[in-house]
C-alpha positions in Angstrom: 113.5 30.7 62.0 115.6 31.1 64.8 114.8 32.1 68.0 113.8 36.0 68.0 114.4 36.5 71.5 118.0 35.8 71.5 120.3 39.5 70.3 123.6 38.8 69.8 125.4 41.8 71.0 127.0 41.9 68.1 123.6 42.5 66.5 123.1 46.2 64.5 119.9 47.6 66.0 117.6 50.4 65.0 115.9 53.2 67.1 112.0 53.6 66.7 112.4 56.9 63.9 114.6 54.9 61.5 112.5 51.7 61.9 109.4 54.0 61.7 111.1 55.9 58.1 111.4 52.4 57.1 108.0 51.3 57.2 106.8 54.3 56.5 104.6 54.8 59.7 104.5 57.1 62.2 107.1 56.3 65.3 103.8 56.3 67.7 102.4 54.3 65.6 105.4 51.4 66.8 104.7 52.6 70.0 101.5 51.9 70.1 102.3 48.1 68.2 104.9 47.4 71.1 101.9 48.3 73.9 98.8 46.8 73.0 99.8 43.8 71.0 103.5 43.3 72.6 104.9 43.5 68.9 108.1 45.5 69.8 112.2 45.3 70.5 112.9 42.3 72.3 116.0 42.6 72.9 117.5 44.3 76.0 116.6 49.0 75.8 119.3 51.4 76.6 117.4 53.8 78.6 114.6 54.4 77.6 115.6 54.7 74.1 114.0 51.0 72.6 116.3 49.8 69.4 114.7 46.7 67.0 117.1 43.8 66.1 116.8 42.4 62.6 114.2 40.0 63.9 112.5 42.8 65.2 111.8 44.9 62.2 110.8 41.5 60.5 108.3 41.0 62.7 107.0 44.6 61.6 107.3 43.7 58.2 105.1 41.0 58.5 102.5 42.7 60.4 102.2 45.6 58.0 101.7 42.8 55.1 98.9 41.6 56.9 97.4 45.2 57.4 97.5 45.8 53.7 95.7 42.6 53.3 92.8 43.5 55.5 93.5 41.7 58.9 92.6 44.0 61.8 95.8 45.4 63.8 95.1 42.6 67.0 95.1 39.9 63.9 98.2 41.6 62.2 100.1 41.3 65.0 99.2 38.0 66.5 99.9 36.5 62.4 103.3 38.1 63.1 104.1 36.6 66.5 103.2 33.4 65.1 105.5 33.3 62.2 108.7 33.3 64.9 107.3 29.7 66.1 108.9 26.8 64.5 105.4 25.4 64.0 102.8 28.4 63.2 99.4 28.1 63.2 99.1 28.4 60.0 95.4 27.5 59.3 95.3 30.7 60.6 96.0 32.5 58.0 92.4 32.8 56.6 92.3 35.8 59.1 94.9 37.8 56.1 92.2 37.0 53.0 91.0 40.4 51.6 87.0 41.0 53.2 84.7 43.6 52.3 84.5 46.7 54.6 80.9 46.8 56.5 80.4 50.2 56.2 82.6 53.2 54.5 81.8 54.9 58.2 84.4 52.2 60.1 82.4 51.1 62.6 83.4 47.4 62.6 86.2 46.6 64.9 88.6 46.5 62.7 88.0 49.8 61.8 91.3 51.1 60.4 92.5 48.3 58.8 89.5 47.9 56.5 90.2 51.5 55.3 93.3 50.8 54.7 92.5 48.1 52.1 89.2 50.1 50.8 91.6 52.9 50.2 94.2 50.3 48.3 91.1 48.9 46.4 90.2 51.9 44.9 93.3 53.7 44.4 94.4 50.8 42.2 90.9 50.8 40.8 91.7 54.9 40.0 88.2 55.0 41.0 88.7 59.3 41.9 85.4 59.4 43.3 85.5 56.3 45.4 88.8 57.5 46.8 87.1 60.7 47.8 84.3 59.6 49.4 86.3 57.2 50.9 88.7 60.0 52.7 85.8 62.2 53.3 84.5 59.4 55.6 86.9 58.3 57.2 88.3 62.1 58.5 84.5 62.6 60.0 84.8 59.5 61.3 88.8 59.2 63.0 89.5 62.9 62.0 92.6 64.0 60.2 95.6 63.2 61.8 94.1 59.1 62.6 93.4 59.1 59.0 96.8 60.3 57.7 98.9 57.9 60.3 96.8 54.7 59.9 94.9 54.7 56.4 96.8 57.1 54.3 100.3 56.6 55.0 100.1 52.6 54.9 98.5 52.8 51.5 100.8 55.5 50.0 104.3 53.2 51.2 103.0 50.3 49.6 102.8 52.7 46.3 106.3 53.4 46.9 107.6 49.5 47.4 105.7 48.8 43.9 107.3 51.7 42.4 110.9 51.2 43.8 110.2 47.2 42.3 109.3 47.3 39.4 108.5 50.9 38.0 104.9 50.9 37.7 101.3 52.5 39.6 102.9 56.3 39.3 99.7 57.3 37.8 97.9 55.6 41.0 100.3 57.4 43.7 99.6 60.7 41.5 95.6 60.0 41.8 95.2 59.1 45.5 98.1 62.4 46.0 95.4 64.8 44.4 92.7 63.1 46.3 94.6 63.3 49.5 94.5 66.9 49.0 91.2 68.1 48.2 89.9 65.5 51.3 92.2 67.6 53.5 91.4 70.6 52.0 88.1 70.4 52.4 88.9 69.4 56.5 90.1 72.8 56.7 87.8 74.8 58.2 88.3 79.0 57.9 89.9 80.4 60.9 88.6 84.1 60.9 89.3 84.0 65.0 92.1 82.6 65.2 93.6 81.8 68.9 96.9 82.4 68.2 96.8 86.3 66.8 100.6 85.8 64.9 99.6 83.2 62.5 101.6 79.7 61.9 104.1 79.6 58.7 103.9 76.4 56.8 106.6 75.7 54.2 108.6 72.8 52.6 112.5 73.0 52.2 113.6 74.9 49.2 114.0 71.4 47.4 111.4 69.7 49.2 108.5 69.5 46.3 106.6 67.1 48.6 104.2 69.4 50.4 101.1 66.6 51.1 102.2 66.1 55.2 101.8 69.8 55.4 98.2 70.2 54.2 97.3 67.7 57.1 98.7 69.6 59.4 97.0 72.8 58.6 93.7 70.9 58.6 94.5 69.7 61.7 95.3 73.4 63.1 92.8 74.9 61.5 90.5 72.2 63.4 92.1 73.3 66.6 91.7 77.2 65.8 95.3 77.9 64.6 95.9 80.4 62.2 98.2 79.1 59.7 99.6 80.5 56.2 100.3 78.2 53.7 103.1 78.5 51.3 104.0 75.3 50.4 106.6 73.7 48.4 109.7 74.3 47.3 110.0 77.8 49.2 113.8 79.4 48.9 115.0 80.1 51.6 114.3 84.4 51.0 110.9 83.5 50.6 110.4 82.4 53.5 112.9 85.4 55.2 110.6 88.3 53.8 107.6 86.3 54.8 108.5 86.4 58.1 109.3 89.9 58.0 105.7 91.4 56.5 103.4 88.5 58.7 105.8 88.3 62.0 104.3 85.1 63.0 104.6 83.0 66.1 105.9 80.1 64.6 107.4 78.8 61.4 107.2 75.2 60.5 109.3 73.6 57.2 109.0 70.4 56.4 111.0 68.0 54.2 110.8 64.3 53.6 114.0 63.8 51.6 117.6 64.2 53.4 119.1 65.6 50.8 116.7 68.8 51.5 116.5 68.9 54.9 119.7 71.7 55.6 119.9 73.6 58.3 120.7 77.0 56.1 116.7 76.9 56.1 116.7 78.2 59.3 119.5 80.2 60.1 118.1 82.4 57.0 115.0 83.2 59.2 115.4 86.7 60.5 114.9 87.2 63.9 112.7 89.6 65.1 111.3 92.1 67.7 109.0 89.3 68.7 110.2 85.7 69.5 109.2 83.3 66.7 109.6 79.3 67.2 111.0 77.7 64.4 109.9 74.1 64.0 111.6 71.3 62.0 109.2 68.7 61.0 109.7 65.4 58.5 112.7 62.8 58.2 114.3 65.0 56.4 115.6 66.7 59.6 116.0 63.4 61.3 120.1 63.5 60.7 120.7 67.1 60.5 122.6 69.3 63.4 119.8 72.0 63.7 120.1 75.4 65.4 119.7 75.4 68.9 116.6 77.9 68.4 115.1 75.1 66.4 112.5 72.1 67.9 112.3 69.2 66.0 108.8 67.7 65.1 108.6 64.0 65.8 105.8 63.7 63.6 102.6 65.3 62.6 100.6 65.0 65.8 103.6 65.7 67.5 103.7 68.8 65.7 100.5 69.9 66.2 100.9 69.7 70.3 104.0 71.2 70.3 102.8 74.2 68.0 99.5 74.2 70.0 101.6 74.3 73.8 105.1 76.2 72.1 103.3 78.8 70.8 101.3 79.9 74.0 97.2 80.2 72.4 95.2 78.3 75.2 91.7 77.9 74.2 
């Protein structure tokens, strides 16, 4: 392998958001891997914006593969970094061998990577009971956002890659989707006395039929005492406008997974009300869209919870 520390000036690079989309992880996860394990971009940076060269992305893909095979994050990062060396220590590849987690409650040091492995096995076995039990245990131990970013997304990404390559595992993805939906609804408390007097509306863009992340967001907001109204997938623009007029919400968060679904017209159709309505664009479908000035772009679900909580003015 060529020396990855040498980055040609004409070599194409990618920003954090683009690499995160490619790997199916949160941008915050990439920053954590860089900070904790030193597996980030090795070339120069422009200002505060770090950019990844092809060799940097290749290292991250190796790390992700190692995580899916049961390595802890530290082990996976070490493996990926060793692969850069001319003579990698293949004797230590045993750390990537599949292994059973000690407990579904994730008390081992390699907790999250063990959960990824266990969830992948349960899903591939089409064992819905084991899948739901594992998800519930993970949520209790780690919280809904950590489960989404660090446990569910790697497995969903692997299934999507397998489907793209061979057309297989659609039934596995559907089963895992339904189990996740049930787990997130189960983790959503009923907020009878919300901190926000005006609700937060959650919906997916008109052509967007993938709304699973919205249920994760609703669960996290509800656990923070924030009241929401879930309007689900593929909500027409006129229906969103009617919902805003009916409920007078504090905020509207619209999810788009696919770029073709994220269009600015979704927000231009939201009526202006006597009280300000904060508008949020959440999901990778908005990354390349030129949004109106009154719309805040959310980087990931953790960012969405933080920004919604702070911007709608609902102190604890």
